[in-house]
N, C-alpha and C positions, 0 to 999 in steps of 0.2 A: 504494500500500500504506500502511496506517496503522501508527502506532506502537502496540505493546502492551507491557505489563509482564509480565516473567517472573520467577519466583522462581529465583534463582541461588545454588547452594551449591558451593563449591570447598574441598576438604580435601586437604592435602598428605600425603605418605607418613609423616610424623611425627605426623599427627593434628591439625595446626594448621589451624584454620578460617581461610581466606583471605578468603572472602566468603560471606555468608549473608543476602541481602536481595533485594528486588525491583529489577530493572534494566529500564529501558525500551529497546526496540529502536530503531534508527534508522528513518527512513521507508522504507528499502529492505528492512526485515526483519532486518537484521544487527545485531549489538551489538559494542561494543568492550570487551574485558576485558583488563586488564594484570596479570600475575602475576610474582612474584620469579623470578629466574633459578635454574637448577640444582635444579629441583623436579620431582617426578612428582605429578600432581594428579588427583584424582577430581572431575570436573565434572558437575553435574546441573542441568538446566534444566527448569522446570515451569511450565505455564500452559495455560489453555483446556482443562483436563482431559486434557492430554497431557504427555509428558515425553521427555527425551533424556538419555542419560548417556554419558560417554566418559572414558577415561584419557588425559590429555595430558601433555606434558613441556616443560620450558623450558631444556633443555640446549643447548650449542653444536650446531648442525646440526638442531635441532628445527624443525618447521613453525612459522611465526609467524602464519599465518592458517589457521584451522580452519573449513572450510565444509561439512563432512560431517554435522554434527549437525542432525537434523531432529526436530521434535516428532512423536511417534507415539502 
């Protein structure tokens, strides 16, 4: 699998933009993103005329690896 660049935008519940830039995937198609703790975040990925969106959280007990977002 090859690396691709996706436009990544993450905005927390207070409206703070945490990231808004292209990010390259790893060779396996995944990407690593790190966000501040104790936030609810609207995350959008866009690329290759497809997109994926999800609301994620970074509280104690939140998932630390999200593998369910797929570009559609």
